[in-house]
C-alpha positions as CSV (number, residue, x, y, z in Angstrom):
1,M,-0.8,-74.0,9.5
2,A,0.1,-75.6,12.9
3,W,-0.6,-72.9,15.8
4,D,-1.8,-73.3,19.4
5,D,-1.3,-70.2,21.8
6,G,0.8,-72.4,24.1
7,L,3.7,-71.9,21.2
8,T,4.4,-68.5,22.9
9,A,5.4,-70.3,26.2
10,Y,8.8,-71.0,24.7
11,D,10.3,-67.9,26.7
12,F,13.9,-67.5,28.0
13,G,12.8,-64.6,30.0
14,P,12.5,-60.8,29.5
15,Q,16.2,-59.7,28.5
16,H,16.5,-62.6,26.1
17,P,16.4,-61.4,22.2
18,M,14.4,-64.6,21.4
19,A,11.1,-63.0,22.6
20,P,7.7,-64.7,21.9
21,I,6.3,-61.6,21.3
22,R,7.7,-61.8,17.7
23,V,5.5,-64.9,17.0
24,E,2.6,-63.0,18.7
25,L,2.8,-60.0,16.6
26,T,3.3,-62.1,13.5
27,M,0.3,-63.9,14.0
28,A,-1.6,-60.5,15.0
29,L,-0.5,-59.1,11.9
30,S,-1.4,-61.9,9.5
31,R,-5.2,-62.3,11.1
32,E,-5.5,-58.8,10.4
33,L,-4.2,-59.0,6.6
34,G,-6.8,-61.8,6.2
35,V,-3.9,-64.4,5.8
36,L,-5.5,-66.9,8.1
37,D,-8.6,-66.4,6.5
38,A,-7.5,-67.0,3.0
39,P,-9.5,-70.1,1.3
40,G,-7.8,-73.2,2.0
41,V,-6.2,-71.9,4.9
42,G,-6.9,-73.7,8.2
43,L,-5.0,-74.4,11.6
44,L,-3.8,-78.0,12.6
45,D,-4.3,-79.7,16.3
46,V,-0.8,-79.7,17.8
47,E,-0.1,-81.7,20.7
48,P,3.7,-81.8,22.5
49,A,6.1,-84.3,20.8
50,S,6.4,-87.3,22.6
51,D,9.9,-88.8,24.5
52,E,9.7,-91.5,21.7
53,L,9.7,-88.9,18.8
54,L,12.0,-86.6,20.7
55,S,14.6,-89.6,20.7
56,L,14.7,-89.5,16.7
57,V,17.1,-86.6,17.5
58,H,17.7,-86.5,20.8
59,S,19.0,-88.6,23.4
60,P,17.1,-90.2,26.2
61,A,19.6,-88.6,28.8
62,Y,19.1,-85.1,27.3
63,I,15.4,-85.4,27.0
64,E,15.3,-85.9,30.9
65,A,17.7,-83.3,31.7
66,V,15.5,-80.9,30.0
67,K,12.5,-82.3,31.9
68,R,15.0,-81.7,35.1
69,A,16.1,-78.3,34.6
70,G,12.7,-77.4,34.0
71,R,11.4,-78.3,37.2
72,T,14.3,-77.5,39.5
73,L,15.5,-74.4,37.2
74,E,19.1,-75.2,38.4
75,P,21.7,-75.3,35.3
76,D,23.3,-78.4,33.6
77,D,26.8,-77.7,32.3
78,V,26.8,-81.2,30.7
79,H,23.8,-80.8,28.6
80,M,24.4,-76.5,28.2
81,L,21.4,-75.5,29.8
82,G,21.4,-72.6,32.0
83,T,24.0,-70.6,30.1
84,P,23.4,-67.2,28.7
85,D,22.1,-68.3,25.5
86,N,19.7,-71.0,27.0
87,P,18.6,-70.1,30.4
88,V,16.6,-72.7,32.2
89,F,12.6,-71.7,32.7
90,K,9.8,-73.0,33.8
91,D,8.3,-76.3,32.2
92,M,11.1,-75.7,29.4
93,H,10.5,-79.4,28.0
94,D,6.8,-78.9,27.7
95,A,7.1,-75.5,25.9
96,A,9.6,-77.0,23.6
97,A,7.9,-80.2,23.1
98,L,4.9,-78.2,21.7
99,I,7.1,-76.6,19.0
100,S,8.7,-79.9,18.0
101,G,4.8,-81.7,18.1
102,A,3.7,-78.7,15.7
103,S,6.6,-78.9,13.4
104,V,5.9,-82.7,13.0
105,A,2.1,-82.0,12.7
106,A,2.9,-79.9,9.9
107,A,5.2,-82.8,8.4
108,R,2.2,-84.9,8.6
109,A,-0.3,-82.7,6.8
110,V,1.9,-82.4,3.8
111,W,3.4,-85.8,3.6
112,S,0.0,-87.3,3.9
113,G,-1.7,-85.1,1.2
114,E,-3.8,-83.2,3.8
115,S,-2.2,-80.2,2.7
116,A,0.3,-79.3,-0.1
117,H,1.9,-76.8,2.1
118,A,2.0,-76.4,5.9
119,A,4.1,-73.8,8.4
120,N,5.2,-73.9,12.0
121,I,6.0,-70.1,12.3
122,A,7.2,-70.6,16.1
123,G,9.5,-73.4,14.8
124,G,12.9,-73.1,13.0
125,L,15.1,-74.1,16.1
126,H,17.8,-75.5,14.0
127,H,20.9,-75.2,16.4
128,A,20.1,-77.9,19.4
129,M,22.2,-80.9,18.7
130,R,21.4,-84.6,20.0
131,G,22.8,-84.4,23.6
132,N,22.6,-80.6,24.2
133,A,21.1,-77.1,23.7
134,W,22.5,-74.4,21.7
135,G,21.9,-71.2,20.2
136,F,18.4,-70.4,21.8
137,C,17.1,-73.9,20.7
138,V,16.2,-76.4,23.2
139,Y,14.7,-79.1,20.9
140,N,15.7,-79.2,17.0
141,D,12.1,-79.4,15.5
142,P,13.2,-79.4,11.5
143,A,15.7,-82.2,12.5
144,L,12.7,-83.7,13.8
145,A,10.3,-83.3,11.5
146,I,12.5,-84.6,8.7
147,A,13.6,-87.7,10.6
148,W,9.8,-88.5,11.1
149,L,9.1,-87.9,7.5
150,L,12.3,-90.4,6.9
151,E,10.5,-92.8,9.2
152,Q,7.7,-92.6,7.3
153,G,9.6,-93.8,3.9
154,A,10.4,-90.6,2.6
155,K,13.8,-91.2,0.4
156,R,14.7,-87.8,-0.6
157,V,14.0,-84.6,1.6
158,A,15.8,-81.4,0.9
159,Y,16.3,-78.7,3.6
160,V,17.3,-75.4,2.8
161,D,17.9,-72.9,5.9
162,V,18.2,-69.1,4.7
163,D,18.5,-68.2,8.2
164,V,21.8,-65.5,9.1
165,H,23.1,-68.3,11.4
166,H,24.2,-71.8,9.8
167,G,22.2,-74.4,10.0
168,D,24.7,-76.6,12.2
169,G,22.0,-78.7,14.1
170,V,20.2,-80.1,11.1
171,Q,23.1,-80.5,9.2
172,S,24.9,-82.4,12.1
173,A,21.9,-84.9,12.5
174,F,22.0,-85.6,8.7
175,Y,25.7,-85.6,7.7
176,D,26.0,-89.0,7.2
177,D,22.6,-89.8,5.3
178,P,22.2,-89.1,1.5
179,R,18.4,-89.0,2.0
180,V,18.8,-85.9,3.1
181,L,20.2,-82.5,1.1
182,T,20.9,-79.9,3.6
183,I,21.6,-76.3,2.1
184,S,22.3,-73.6,4.5
185,L,23.1,-70.0,3.5
186,H,24.7,-67.9,6.2
187,E,26.9,-64.8,7.4
188,S,30.4,-66.4,7.4
189,P,31.4,-68.5,10.5
190,A,34.6,-66.2,10.8
191,T,32.0,-63.3,12.0
192,L,28.9,-65.1,13.5
193,F,27.9,-68.2,15.9
194,P,28.2,-70.7,15.8
195,G,31.5,-70.8,14.0
196,T,30.5,-73.3,11.5
197,G,29.3,-73.8,8.0
198,Q,32.4,-73.5,5.8
199,A,31.9,-74.4,2.2
200,S,34.3,-77.3,2.9
201,E,31.5,-78.9,5.3
202,T,30.2,-81.3,2.3
203,G,28.8,-84.4,4.1
204,G,30.3,-87.5,5.8
205,P,31.2,-90.9,4.4
206,G,28.6,-91.9,1.6
207,A,27.1,-88.8,1.9
208,E,29.6,-86.4,0.3
209,G,28.0,-83.3,-1.3
210,Y,24.8,-83.7,0.7
211,A,25.5,-80.7,3.1
212,V,26.1,-77.6,1.5
213,N,27.1,-74.5,2.7
214,V,27.1,-70.8,1.5
215,A,29.0,-68.7,4.3
216,L,28.4,-64.9,3.1
217,P,30.3,-62.0,4.2
218,A,26.9,-60.1,2.5
219,G,24.8,-60.1,-0.4
220,T,21.9,-62.3,-1.8
221,R,22.8,-63.6,-4.8
222,A,24.1,-66.7,-3.7
223,F,20.6,-68.3,-3.4
224,D,19.8,-68.2,-7.1
225,A,23.8,-69.1,-7.9
226,V,23.4,-72.6,-5.6
227,V,19.9,-73.7,-4.8
228,P,17.8,-74.3,-7.6
229,P,20.4,-76.1,-9.5
230,L,21.0,-78.7,-6.5
231,L,17.3,-78.8,-6.0
232,H,16.3,-79.6,-9.7
233,E,19.1,-82.2,-9.5
234,F,17.9,-83.8,-6.5
235,Q,14.3,-83.7,-7.3
236,P,13.3,-83.9,-3.1
237,E,9.9,-85.4,-2.6
238,I,9.1,-82.6,0.1
239,L,11.0,-79.4,0.4
240,V,11.7,-78.2,3.8
241,T,12.7,-74.4,4.7
242,Q,13.6,-72.5,7.7
243,Q,13.0,-68.8,7.4
244,G,14.8,-66.9,9.9
245,C,15.1,-63.4,9.2
246,D,17.9,-62.3,11.0
247,T,19.3,-61.6,7.5
248,H,17.7,-58.2,7.7
249,A,19.8,-55.0,8.1
250,L,18.0,-54.2,11.4
251,D,18.8,-57.6,13.1
252,P,20.5,-56.3,16.2
253,L,22.4,-59.9,16.3
254,A,23.8,-59.9,12.6
255,N,25.6,-58.0,9.9
256,L,23.9,-58.9,6.7
257,T,22.1,-56.3,4.7
258,L,18.7,-57.6,3.7
259,S,15.5,-56.0,3.8
260,V,12.0,-57.2,4.2
261,D,11.7,-56.8,0.3
262,G,14.6,-59.2,-0.1
263,Q,13.4,-61.7,2.2
264,R,9.9,-62.0,0.4
265,R,11.7,-62.2,-2.7
266,A,13.4,-65.6,-1.3
267,Y,10.2,-67.0,0.1
268,A,8.5,-66.5,-3.5
269,E,11.3,-68.2,-5.1
270,L,11.5,-71.1,-2.4
271,H,7.5,-71.7,-3.2
272,E,8.5,-71.5,-6.7
273,L,11.1,-74.1,-6.2
274,A,8.7,-76.7,-4.1
275,R,6.4,-76.3,-6.9
276,K,9.3,-77.2,-9.5
277,T,11.2,-79.9,-8.0
278,A,9.2,-81.1,-5.2
279,G,5.9,-82.0,-6.4
280,G,4.4,-78.9,-4.5
281,R,5.3,-80.1,-1.1
282,W,6.5,-77.6,1.0
283,L,6.9,-77.4,4.8
284,L,8.4,-74.1,6.1
285,F,9.6,-73.1,9.3
286,G,10.4,-69.6,11.2
287,G,13.4,-69.3,12.9
288,G,15.8,-66.5,13.9
289,G,15.0,-62.8,14.0
290,Y,15.2,-60.4,16.7
291,G,13.9,-57.3,15.4
292,L,10.7,-58.0,17.4
293,V,8.7,-55.0,15.8
294,H,10.1,-53.7,12.2
295,V,11.0,-57.1,11.1
296,V,9.9,-60.1,12.1
297,P,6.0,-59.8,11.9
298,R,6.1,-58.3,8.3
299,A,8.7,-61.0,7.3
300,W,6.8,-63.9,8.3
301,T,3.4,-62.2,7.5
302,H,5.0,-62.4,3.8
303,L,6.2,-65.8,4.1
304,L,2.5,-67.0,5.4
305,G,0.7,-65.0,2.5
306,E,3.0,-66.5,0.0
307,A,2.6,-70.4,1.1
308,A,-1.1,-69.4,1.4
309,G,-1.2,-68.6,-2.4
310,H,-2.1,-65.0,-1.4
311,P,1.2,-63.2,-1.5
312,I,0.7,-59.5,-0.1
313,D,1.4,-56.5,-1.9
314,P,4.4,-54.7,0.0
315,D,2.7,-51.3,-0.9
316,T,0.2,-52.4,1.3
317,E,-0.6,-50.4,5.1
318,T,-0.1,-52.4,7.7
319,P,-3.6,-52.1,9.5
320,Q,-4.0,-49.4,12.4
321,G,-5.7,-52.1,14.6
322,W,-2.2,-53.7,14.4
323,R,-0.1,-50.7,14.9
324,N,-2.5,-50.0,18.2
325,F,-1.5,-53.6,19.3
326,V,2.2,-53.0,19.0
327,R,2.1,-49.6,21.2
328,E,0.1,-51.4,23.6
329,R,2.4,-54.6,23.9
330,T,5.8,-53.1,23.1
331,G,5.6,-49.4,23.3
332,E,6.9,-48.8,20.0
333,L,5.5,-47.1,16.8
334,A,4.8,-49.8,14.2
335,P,5.9,-49.7,10.8
336,L,3.4,-48.2,8.5
337,Y,4.0,-50.4,5.2
338,M,4.7,-54.0,4.1
339,T,7.9,-53.1,2.6
340,D,11.2,-51.5,3.6
341,G,11.0,-50.0,-0.3
342,R,14.4,-51.2,-0.4
343,E,13.7,-54.1,-3.5
344,I,17.1,-55.8,-4.2
345,E,18.5,-56.1,-7.9
346,F,21.3,-58.1,-8.8
347,A,23.1,-59.4,-11.9
348,P,22.8,-63.5,-12.1
349,F,26.1,-65.1,-11.1
350,V,26.2,-66.9,-14.7
351,E,26.9,-63.3,-16.1
352,G,30.2,-63.7,-14.8
353,Y,32.6,-64.4,-11.6
354,D,34.2,-61.6,-10.1
355,P,37.3,-63.1,-8.0
356,G,37.4,-59.4,-6.2
357,D,33.7,-59.7,-5.2
358,P,33.6,-61.6,-1.5
359,V,30.2,-62.8,-2.2
360,D,31.1,-64.5,-5.7
361,R,34.1,-66.0,-4.0
362,A,31.8,-67.8,-1.4
363,I,29.5,-69.0,-4.3
364,H,32.6,-70.4,-6.1
365,A,33.7,-71.9,-3.1
366,T,30.4,-73.5,-2.3
367,R,29.8,-74.5,-6.2
368,T,33.2,-76.1,-6.6
369,A,32.9,-78.3,-3.1
370,V,29.8,-79.9,-4.0
371,F,28.3,-79.4,-7.6
372,P,30.4,-82.1,-8.6
373,S,29.1,-84.6,-6.6
374,H,25.6,-84.0,-7.9
375,G,27.2,-83.9,-11.6
376,I,26.7,-80.5,-12.2
377,D,29.4,-78.5,-13.7
378,P,30.2,-75.6,-11.3
379,S,31.5,-73.4,-13.8
380,L,28.1,-73.2,-15.5
């Protein structure tokens, strides 16, 4: 796992929803539950991404703009720095470059064979574009990690994004590149930022079918109906995933209805898909998530436990020491268990398509748009 205490310096200020306390509480809960001490788990050395490395996905002019804004604290409208979503803060470049460096360190560990899985829980900043900040994201660390993998000779990289928001920055970076299959499952752009991610967005010339979007009104069946068939057909050399947990029913910025239990199930399925389709190579990131106490720490601790090969029993009590820490740091009462008691049950899509179900319609639109490009019958 890539970790450095400096990763919590990515801080837009006390009124911003993307508070670094969510990462701090995740790490504290993971330590208390023994996830970080599990056999085979180690911490990777982290260094900030260099300008040369960042330029794999960001323009030199934008990198300089980020540095300048972090010194002067002046907004830059051209590069969308200093907006309500992306306020400028002191040493912004250094904080964002460290997150990007951590993600590349995790990519290096998996690609080199040092580790089968590697995580940067502070990463997953999937909205940042080549020349501007966007949606709480200054540098796009998942795109950078993928670009680095391509530089090392990777020929097939799959990216699966289960954040409630469309993974638009990663899609944009590789929209014309058939070496990268991007799959994003997200709330419909009709109701949520960034307003993109329709099923009709399927890739540029020569890469048709390699951008996959499932725009959901609610529900979870779309994962099984879309992701496994595509990954089995694509056979990536490495599976890269972004696990924003803002799909939870308690998230204040979105409208999907998952529980921690449903999210935990998705993590287990991604782990299994990495084993079955990518030779076990799994690179994973955090992402969005604004239920700072009740959602993010539990969801991502489950994620890290899954990646470590030691899944946490959902009926596990949260440690008293962690509850005390939560009260001390936030003034809130912590959840008592690692479960919401709300396991998701659903019938597989193959058991029948209901045109009256908005989730089924979203699934059908995506399968129809992209499955034929991969030689898969969308009706099966």
